[in-house]
C-alpha positions in Angstrom: -21.8 -5.3 -16.1 -20.1 -1.9 -15.9 -19.3 -0.8 -12.4 -16.8 1.2 -10.4 -14.6 -1.9 -9.7 -14.4 -2.7 -13.4 -13.2 0.8 -14.3 -10.7 0.8 -11.4 -9.3 -2.5 -12.6 -8.6 -0.8 -16.0 -7.2 2.3 -14.3 -4.8 0.2 -12.3 -2.8 -0.2 -15.5 -2.1 3.5 -15.7 1.2 4.5 -14.1 2.6 7.8 -13.0 5.6 7.8 -15.3 7.8 9.5 -12.8 7.0 7.3 -9.8 6.3 4.2 -12.0 3.4 3.3 -9.7 -0.3 2.8 -10.6 -2.5 5.9 -10.2 -4.9 3.6 -8.3 -2.2 2.5 -5.9 -1.0 6.1 -5.5 -4.5 7.1 -4.5 -4.8 9.6 -7.4 -8.2 8.3 -8.4 -10.6 10.1 -6.1 -14.0 8.9 -7.5 -15.6 6.9 -10.3 -19.3 7.4 -11.0 -21.2 5.3 -13.6 -24.3 6.9 -15.1 -26.7 5.7 -17.7 -27.8 8.2 -20.3 -30.1 7.1 -23.2 -29.1 3.5 -22.6 -25.4 4.4 -22.9 -23.0 3.8 -20.0 -20.9 6.9 -19.1 -18.1 7.2 -16.5 -17.2 10.4 -14.6 -13.8 10.0 -13.1 -12.2 12.5 -10.6 -8.4 12.2 -10.4 -5.7 14.4 -9.0 -1.9 14.6 -9.6 1.0 14.4 -7.3 1.6 18.1 -7.7 0.0 21.0 -9.7 3.2 21.3 -11.8 3.3 17.6 -12.7 5.1 17.4 -16.1 3.2 14.3 -17.0 -0.2 15.7 -16.5 -1.4 15.5 -20.1 0.0 12.0 -20.4 -1.7 10.8 -17.3 -5.0 12.4 -18.2 -5.0 10.8 -21.7 -3.9 7.4 -20.4 -6.7 7.5 -17.8 -9.3 8.3 -20.4 -8.0 5.5 -22.7 -7.9 2.9 -20.0 -11.3 3.7 -18.6 -12.8 3.7 -22.1 -11.4 0.2 -22.6 -13.8 -1.1 -19.9 -16.2 -3.5 -21.4 -19.7 -2.1 -21.7 -18.6 1.5 -21.2 -19.6 3.9 -23.9 -18.1 7.2 -22.8 -15.7 8.7 -20.2 -15.0 12.1 -18.8 -11.9 12.6 -16.7 -12.1 15.6 -14.2 -8.8 16.9 -12.8 -9.5 18.0 -9.2 -7.2 19.5 -6.5 -9.3 19.0 -3.4 -8.4 17.4 -1.3 -4.7 17.9 -1.9 -3.0 14.6 -2.6 -0.9 13.4 0.3 0.8 10.0 -0.1 0.6 9.3 3.6 -3.2 9.6 3.4 -4.1 8.5 -0.1 -1.5 5.9 -1.3 -1.9 2.2 -0.6 0.4 0.5 1.9 2.3 -1.2 -1.0 2.8 2.2 -2.8 4.0 3.8 0.5 6.6 1.0 0.9 7.7 1.5 -2.7 8.1 5.2 -2.1 9.9 4.7 1.2 7.2 6.3 3.3 7.0 4.9 6.8 4.2 6.0 9.1 
């Protein structure tokens, strides 16, 4: 069965190449929606980047698309780059990612 958790599991393999941390752990994945169209499973994924000038933007977007599409039972994927809300590691990153980045609350 295709669901949000299955897609997130695949996306957990995608790393920000500069920080060498998963985009899921960094909190860059804002939403995953699964839709059925003509008996085909489609995922709409909203992600952001650590900054608007991220030099790895194209690489992260492509890796996100490939990883999501590898989810068993998923037929198509669209990755949306969003900027709202602005990414803040203190708010969006997991506790493990914060520790890896040296962020202490």
